[in-house]
Each structure stands twice: as structure tokens, then as C-alpha cells.
C-alpha positions in Angstrom: 128.2 86.3 110.1 128.8 84.9 106.5 126.3 82.2 105.6 126.8 79.2 103.3 125.0 78.8 100.0 122.7 76.3 101.8 121.7 78.8 104.4 121.1 81.5 101.8 118.9 79.0 99.9 116.8 78.4 103.1 116.4 82.2 103.5 115.3 82.5 99.9 112.8 79.7 100.3 111.2 81.6 103.3 111.1 84.8 101.2 109.5 82.9 98.3 106.7 81.4 100.5 106.2 84.7 102.1 105.9 86.6 98.8 103.6 84.0 97.3 101.2 84.5 100.1 101.7 88.3 100.1 101.1 88.5 96.4 97.9 86.6 96.5 96.6 88.3 99.6 96.9 91.9 98.2 94.8 91.3 95.1 92.5 88.8 96.8 91.2 91.5 99.2 90.4 93.8 96.3 88.7 91.1 94.4 86.6 90.1 97.4 85.8 93.7 98.2 84.4 94.1 94.7 82.4 90.9 95.0 80.9 92.3 98.3 80.0 95.5 96.5 82.1 97.8 98.6 82.5 101.2 97.0 85.9 101.9 95.4 86.5 104.7 97.9 85.9 102.3 100.8 88.0 99.6 99.1 90.8 102.2 98.8 90.6 103.0 102.4 90.7 99.4 103.4 93.8 98.8 101.2 95.5 101.9 102.7 95.3 100.1 106.1 97.9 97.7 105.0 100.4 100.5 104.3 99.6 102.2 107.6 100.6 99.0 109.3 103.7 98.8 107.1 104.7 102.3 108.1 104.3 101.6 111.9 106.1 98.3 111.6 109.1 99.8 109.9 109.6 101.9 113.0 108.6 99.4 115.7 109.8 96.0 114.4 113.6 96.6 114.7 113.1 97.6 118.3 111.0 94.4 119.0 113.7 92.3 117.3 116.4 93.8 119.5 114.3 92.8 122.5 113.3 89.2 121.7 115.3 88.1 118.7 114.6 87.3 115.0 113.1 83.8 115.3 110.6 84.8 118.0 109.5 87.9 116.0 109.1 85.9 112.8 107.2 83.1 114.5 104.9 85.5 116.3 104.2 87.7 113.3 103.7 84.7 111.0 101.3 83.1 113.4 99.3 86.3 113.8 99.1 87.2 110.1 98.1 83.7 109.1 95.3 83.7 111.6 94.2 87.3 110.7 93.9 86.3 107.0 91.3 83.7 107.9 89.1 86.3 109.6 88.4 88.3 106.4 85.8 85.8 105.0 84.4 85.3 108.5 83.9 89.0 109.2 82.8 90.7 106.0 82.5 94.3 106.9 84.6 97.4 105.8 85.5 98.6 109.3 86.8 95.3 110.6 88.6 94.7 107.3 90.4 98.1 107.7 91.7 96.9 111.1 92.6 93.5 109.8 94.5 95.1 106.9 96.5 97.2 109.3 97.5 94.1 111.3 98.3 92.3 108.1 100.6 95.2 107.0 102.3 95.4 110.3 103.1 91.7 110.5 104.0 91.2 106.9 106.4 94.2 106.9 107.9 92.7 110.1 108.4 89.4 108.4 110.2 91.1 105.5 112.4 93.1 107.9 113.5 89.8 109.6 114.3 88.2 106.3 116.1 91.2 104.9 118.2 91.8 108.0 119.1 88.2 108.1 120.2 88.3 104.4 122.1 91.5 105.0 124.0 89.9 107.9 124.6 86.7 105.9 126.2 88.7 103.1 129.7 90.2 102.7 130.7 93.5 101.1 131.9 91.4 98.1 128.6 89.6 97.5 125.9 91.8 99.1 124.8 93.4 95.7 124.4 89.9 94.1 122.5 88.6 97.1 120.1 91.5 97.0 119.6 91.1 93.3 118.7 87.4 93.9 116.4 88.5 96.7 114.6 90.9 94.4 114.2 88.2 91.7 112.8 85.7 94.2 110.5 88.2 95.9 109.2 89.8 92.7 108.8 86.4 90.9 107.0 84.8 93.8 104.7 87.9 94.3 103.8 87.6 90.6 103.2 83.9 90.9 100.9 84.6 93.9 98.6 86.6 91.7 98.0 83.5 89.6 96.6 81.7 92.6 93.5 83.9 92.2 92.5 81.3 89.6 92.0 78.6 92.3 88.4 77.5 92.4 86.7 79.0 95.5 83.0 78.3 95.6 82.9 78.6 99.4 84.8 82.0 99.5 87.3 80.5 102.0 89.7 78.5 99.8 92.0 81.3 98.6 92.2 82.8 102.1 93.2 79.4 103.4 96.0 79.2 100.8 97.3 82.6 101.9 97.3 81.5 105.5 99.0 78.2 104.7 101.8 79.9 102.7 102.4 82.5 105.4 102.6 79.8 108.0 104.9 77.6 105.9 107.3 80.6 105.5 108.1 80.1 109.2 109.5 76.6 108.7 112.7 77.3 106.8 113.8 80.2 109.0 113.1 78.2 112.2 115.5 75.5 110.9 118.4 77.8 109.7 121.5 76.3 111.4 123.2 79.7 112.1 123.4 82.5 114.6 120.8 85.2 114.4 121.9 88.6 113.0 122.0 91.9 114.8 120.4 95.2 113.7 123.1 97.9 113.9 122.0 101.5 114.4 122.8 104.2 111.9 123.5 107.9 112.0 120.2 109.9 112.2 119.4 111.8 109.1 116.4 114.1 108.8 114.1 114.5 105.8 115.1 118.2 105.7 118.8 117.2 105.3 117.9 114.8 102.4 115.7 117.5 100.8 118.6 120.0 100.9 120.8 117.4 99.2 118.2 116.3 96.7 114.6 117.8 96.5 113.9 115.3 93.7 114.7 112.3 95.9 112.2 113.4 98.6 109.3 114.3 96.3 109.8 111.4 93.9 110.0 108.9 96.8 106.7 110.1 98.2 105.1 110.2 94.8 106.3 106.6 94.1 104.6 105.5 97.3 101.4 107.2 96.1 101.6 105.4 92.7 103.0 102.0 93.4 100.8 101.2 96.4 97.7 102.1 94.3 99.0 100.0 91.4 99.4 96.9 93.5 96.3 97.4 95.8 93.7 98.7 93.3 94.9 97.2 90.1 92.7 94.1 90.5 89.7 96.3 91.3 90.4 98.3 88.2 90.5 95.1 86.1 87.2 93.9 87.4 85.6 97.3 86.8 86.9 97.0 83.2 84.9 93.8 82.9 87.9 91.4 82.8 87.3 87.9 83.9 89.3 86.8 87.0 91.9 84.7 85.0 92.7 87.8 83.0 92.9 90.0 86.1 95.3 87.6 87.8 97.5 87.6 84.7 97.4 91.3 84.4 98.6 91.7 88.0 101.1 88.8 87.8 103.2 90.0 84.9 104.2 93.5 86.0 106.3 92.5 89.0 107.9 89.7 86.9 108.7 92.2 84.2 110.6 94.3 86.7 113.1 91.4 87.0 114.0 92.0 83.4 114.0 95.8 83.4 115.6 96.5 86.8 119.2 95.9 85.7 119.0 97.8 82.3 117.3 100.8 84.1 120.1 100.8 86.7 122.8 100.6 84.0 121.3 103.5 82.1 121.2 105.6 85.3 124.9 104.7 86.1 125.9 105.9 82.6 123.8 109.0 82.3 122.4 111.7 84.6 120.0 109.8 86.8 117.5 112.7 86.7 117.3 112.3 82.9 116.6 108.6 83.2 114.0 109.2 86.0 112.4 111.9 83.7 112.3 109.6 80.7 110.8 106.6 82.6 108.2 108.9 84.3 107.1 110.4 81.0 106.9 106.9 79.5 104.8 105.8 82.4 102.4 108.6 81.9 102.2 107.8 78.2 101.5 104.1 78.8 98.7 104.9 81.2 97.2 107.3 78.6 97.5 104.6 75.9 95.8 102.1 78.3 93.0 104.7 78.8 92.4 105.0 75.0 93.1 101.4 73.8 93.0 99.2 76.8 89.4 98.4 76.3 90.0 96.8 72.9 90.7 93.3 74.4 92.0 91.8 77.6 95.3 90.9 75.9 95.9 94.6 75.0 95.3 95.7 78.6 97.5 92.9 80.0 100.3 93.9 77.6 100.0 97.5 78.5 100.0 96.8 82.2 103.1 94.6 81.8 104.9 97.4 79.9 103.8 99.9 82.5 105.2 97.8 85.3 108.4 97.2 83.4 108.9 101.0 83.0 107.3 102.5 86.1 108.3 100.2 88.9 112.1 100.6 88.6 111.8 104.3 89.1 111.7 103.8 92.8 115.2 102.2 93.0 116.5 104.9 90.6 115.3 107.6 93.0 117.0 106.0 96.0 120.2 105.7 94.0 119.9 109.4 93.1 119.5 110.3 96.8 122.7 108.3 97.7 124.5 110.2 95.0 124.1 113.4 97.0 124.5 112.1 100.5 127.7 111.8 102.4 128.9 108.2 103.0 127.9 108.3 106.7 124.4 109.6 105.8 123.6 106.8 103.3 122.4 104.2 105.7 120.1 106.5 107.7 119.0 108.4 104.6 117.9 105.2 102.7 115.9 104.0 105.7 114.2 107.4 106.1 113.3 107.5 102.4 111.7 104.1 102.7 109.6 105.5 105.6 108.7 108.4 103.4 107.6 106.0 100.7 105.5 104.2 103.3 103.7 107.5 104.1 102.9 108.0 100.4 101.9 104.3 100.1 99.4 104.7 103.0 97.7 107.6 101.2 97.9 106.1 97.7 95.1 103.5 97.6 92.8 105.9 99.4 93.3 108.6 96.8 93.1 106.1 93.9 89.8 104.9 95.3 88.4 108.4 95.4 89.5 108.9 91.8 87.7 105.7 90.8 84.7 106.7 92.8 84.5 109.9 90.9 85.6 108.9 87.4 84.9 105.1 87.2 87.5 102.7 86.2 89.3 105.4 84.2 90.0 107.2 87.4 92.7 104.5 88.2 94.6 105.5 85.1 94.0 109.2 85.7 95.5 108.8 89.1 98.6 106.9 87.8 99.1 109.6 85.2 98.9 112.3 87.8 101.4 110.6 90.2 104.1 110.0 87.5 103.5 113.4 86.0 104.5 114.9 89.3 107.8 113.0 89.3 108.4 114.1 85.7 107.8 117.7 86.4 110.0 117.8 89.5 112.8 116.0 87.6 112.5 118.6 84.8 112.6 121.5 87.2 115.6 120.1 89.1 117.5 119.6 85.8 116.8 123.2 84.8 117.9 124.6 88.2 121.0 122.4 88.5 122.1 121.5 85.0 125.2 119.6 86.1 124.5 116.6 88.2 127.5 116.7 90.5 127.5 113.5 92.6 128.9 113.7 96.1 129.0 109.9 96.3 128.6 108.1 93.0 127.0 104.7 93.3 125.3 102.1 91.2 121.5 101.7 90.9 119.9 100.3 94.1 118.3 96.9 93.7 115.4 97.5 95.9 111.7 97.6 95.2 108.3 98.6 96.6 108.1 95.7 99.0 111.5 96.5 100.6 111.9 97.7 104.1 114.6 100.1 105.5 116.8 97.1 106.2 117.1 96.3 102.4 117.8 99.9 101.6 120.4 100.2 104.2 122.0 96.9 103.0 122.2 98.3 99.5 123.6 101.6 100.8 126.4 99.6 102.5 127.2 97.8 99.3 127.1 101.0 97.2 
């Protein structure tokens, strides 16, 4: 199925509405948890619930789609998650919130799986890369814009949650009106983590470490900003600019990795990420604008590492392993993402707001060390299947990674 520009536009509108709601919801839970005086360790546990749901959804949702179809799954998940969001301000308690975050993660991931599988099916081998690039621009841009909705006045404590619910519900409208056949999810050759590790140890370890780091960055960043004493408008801007900055940095990062040894680029970006977190630790307290600028630079450098790692993995997998391998790495990322906010919360519980930066420095230092060790053990980066940088990001599901693997 090859879709028209109009149909692609409808899909992108659904993605934009979904990402606006998703972007606001992630930071909103952290902000509200801080306002309710939840401990950072408990807040981290609650935020981890989302990624636990994402991990389970990545495995279950494709099977559900095959049983009942894309539209029914999207309608069901959108209805559930938009209702669940409204329960947070009604049921302010850590344990129910943990369960609600799990349901939110399960349904939101399922919504992205439907959108990405539809986009994949609507693209051809000639334009799939361009379509995925547009998809990432729309999703990252909307997610950043969603953070700015934290500035909406909310004296009752319900208004922002209502906005999230409305956006998630509205995302159903475009897809329900797409005048085209629904796509199919095609199975792929099974690839184990052990096989991927034998081909590229760096890909496995760095994917997991990226999950640890990026989930904490997006989940606990707003909590960190509030602990630093930043006003909510500054916190929203601090969280909005990094995903938007990735739109600018993703292509240059991929181009560098295509030209040079990808391990060298991953190493350089990881070291730069550690350095920026350290600079934020020393100078971030000077003013809100300094912290916002450093967060933006950090996002610009750190967030593209994930797609570089996936591209590096594909360099060392056989062509018939790339689809299954990419999906398996996304699941490995999800496992790290499930643990990340919990660990970051423990760091912040022990070291205060600085613990957030210590945690990011630790996670990216692990990637840097592994990249350095692999370069020393295998000086020549012999590529089994040379491919360009993968245009996928931390919100992506196995469907997007598999689509990029097809295009590579």
C-alpha cells in the first residue's frame, strides 16, 4: 500500500496530536509528584512504570493488532489512556499512580506502534527514509511543544490533565478518517540478543545504557529543574528545547557516522555528553538561562547517540537479521528505560538535585568506555552491511526501527 501525500499528512497530524499529549504528560506527572511532596525515589519508581508498560506493549500490541486491526486497537488504546490520565488528579497516591503510569505506557506505546506501522506500510523503498525523517521531526517537535503546555494556568490541578486527555482523544480522529486500507505487520526472522552481542558488543551495551539515560532525562528532568529552584516556565522551556534540538543535530550526527568509524562518533558524542553534564553541575546554577542552554546542548549531543548505536548494530548484522535485530534492540532499550528513572530517583534521593547529573554522567561514561574498549580490541571497523544512520529516536517502537532497517 502506497499512500498519497494527503494520507501521509493525516497520519502526521495524528502523530503530532499524540506527541503533544505525550510530551506534556511525561513532565506533568513529575511536576505534580514534586508538588505532592513525593520523594524522588518514589517519583522515579512511578516514572519507571511508564517504561514497563512500553516494554510489555512492544511485545503484545503487534499480536493484538493482528487479531482486531489497527483502527480498533488505536481507538481502544486512545480511549483508555485519555481516561486514565484523568484519574491522576482524582487519585493522588504513589501506588495507584504507578499502576496508572504502567497503563499509560502500554497504551501510548501501542498508539505509536499503530502510527509507525501504518507509516511504514504507506511508504516505499524509495521514500521510506524521507518519511521517517519527517516523522521524527513531527514527533520530536510536537513532544517539545507539549512541554510548553506546562505553562497553562491550572489553579484546580485538573486543567493540564484535561488538556492531555483531549489531545490523546483527538489523535484518534485523523486515523479514523484515513481513506485507505489498513497495513499488515509482517513477521521477521528471529534474532537473539546473544547473536547481536557476538556481532557487536557495543550495540547491546550502549543500547541498554541509552535506555537508562534517556528515560531518566525525559522522566526526571522536570523534577530536577524544580529541585534546582527553577520556576515552572523555565522548567517547561528546559524540557522543550532538547527534543527540538535533536531535529537539527540528528542529520549531521548521522552524516559524521557515515563518513567515519561509527564507534569514534559514538565515543566523541558520549564524552561530550559527560562533559556537558559536568559543566551543568558546576555552572548550571548561575542562572536559569545557563541551565536551559546547557540542557539544550546536552539534548543536541546526547539524544542522537541512540540512532547511531542502532546504525552501528546494522553495520554488523546480515541483511536478513536487520529487521529482527533492530526490533530486539528497541526492546533492550525499553528494559533499560524501565530501570532508568528508578535509578535516577535513587541518585537524587542520595545526592539531591546533583544526583540527576551524576547519573547522566555515569550512564554516558559507560557508553564511552565500552566504545573505547571495542576500538582497542577491533581497530578496524569492518562493516558487514554498511548503512546510513538510522533516523529513530527514544520514542520509537520496534516498527520504526524495522522500517529503517528495510530502508537501509
